[in-house]
C-alpha positions as CSV (number, residue, x, y, z in Angstrom):
1,M,-1.4,-5.1,-10.8
2,T,-1.1,-5.3,-14.8
3,K,-3.7,-5.2,-16.6
4,S,-2.2,-8.7,-18.7
5,M,-2.8,-9.9,-15.2
6,A,-6.3,-8.6,-14.7
7,K,-7.2,-10.2,-18.0
8,T,-6.5,-14.1,-16.4
9,R,-8.5,-13.4,-13.2
10,T,-12.1,-14.7,-13.1
11,K,-14.4,-11.5,-13.9
12,Q,-17.6,-10.8,-12.2
13,L,-20.0,-8.3,-12.7
14,V,-21.2,-6.2,-9.5
15,V,-23.6,-3.1,-8.3
16,C,-22.4,-0.9,-5.8
17,V,-25.2,-0.6,-3.5
18,D,-23.3,1.1,-1.2
19,N,-20.0,4.1,-1.2
20,D,-19.9,5.0,2.9
21,G,-16.7,6.0,3.3
22,Y,-15.9,6.4,-0.5
23,P,-17.9,8.3,-2.1
24,A,-15.2,9.8,-4.3
25,S,-14.1,6.2,-5.4
26,L,-17.4,4.6,-5.6
27,E,-20.9,5.3,-7.2
28,K,-24.0,4.3,-5.9
29,R,-26.3,1.7,-8.8
30,K,-23.0,1.8,-11.1
31,I,-21.7,-1.4,-12.4
32,Y,-18.3,-3.0,-11.7
33,I,-15.6,-5.4,-12.4
34,A,-14.5,-7.5,-9.7
35,L,-12.2,-9.7,-10.1
36,R,-12.1,-13.0,-8.3
37,D,-9.4,-12.9,-5.0
38,A,-9.8,-16.2,-2.8
39,D,-7.5,-14.0,0.0
40,A,-9.5,-10.8,-0.1
41,E,-13.0,-12.9,0.0
42,K,-11.8,-14.6,3.0
43,H,-11.6,-11.3,4.5
44,D,-15.5,-10.2,3.5
45,L,-13.3,-8.1,0.7
46,L,-14.1,-7.5,-3.0
47,R,-11.6,-6.6,-5.6
48,I,-13.0,-4.1,-8.0
49,V,-11.1,-2.5,-11.2
50,D,-11.8,1.4,-11.2
51,E,-11.8,3.6,-14.7
52,S,-8.4,3.7,-14.5
53,G,-8.0,-0.3,-15.1
54,D,-6.1,-0.8,-11.4
55,D,-8.0,-2.9,-8.7
56,Y,-8.5,-2.1,-5.0
57,L,-10.1,-4.0,-2.3
58,Y,-13.3,-2.4,-1.0
59,P,-16.1,-4.5,1.3
60,K,-18.1,-6.8,-0.3
61,T,-21.5,-5.9,1.4
62,F,-20.8,-2.6,-1.1
63,F,-21.4,-5.1,-3.9
64,R,-24.7,-7.7,-5.4
65,S,-23.8,-9.5,-7.9
66,I,-25.9,-8.8,-10.9
67,A,-26.5,-11.4,-13.8
68,L,-26.9,-9.4,-17.4
69,P,-27.8,-11.2,-21.0
70,Q,-25.0,-12.7,-22.6
71,S,-24.7,-9.7,-24.9
72,V,-24.7,-7.5,-22.6
73,R,-22.2,-9.1,-20.6
74,K,-19.7,-9.4,-23.5
75,A,-20.5,-5.4,-24.2
76,V,-19.9,-4.6,-21.0
77,L,-16.3,-6.3,-20.4
78,D,-15.3,-4.9,-23.9
79,T,-15.3,-1.9,-22.5
80,A,-13.2,-2.3,-19.5
């Protein structure tokens, strides 16, 4: 997926709570950007953006949604 496509999707902030089977890819307690993907959600997966800007599917149970103050949310999303 191109970065321009990623910008058009709805972004959600999530925190990783489990990385079983993906220790090299996911860091526990790290905040990630999840992109809305209805097809993935039907299979209990989330589309997560990594540091390179690429996105991958992971089990939804590995993450929890988080709410941040608008100024912090903007700062996190602006660095992505």
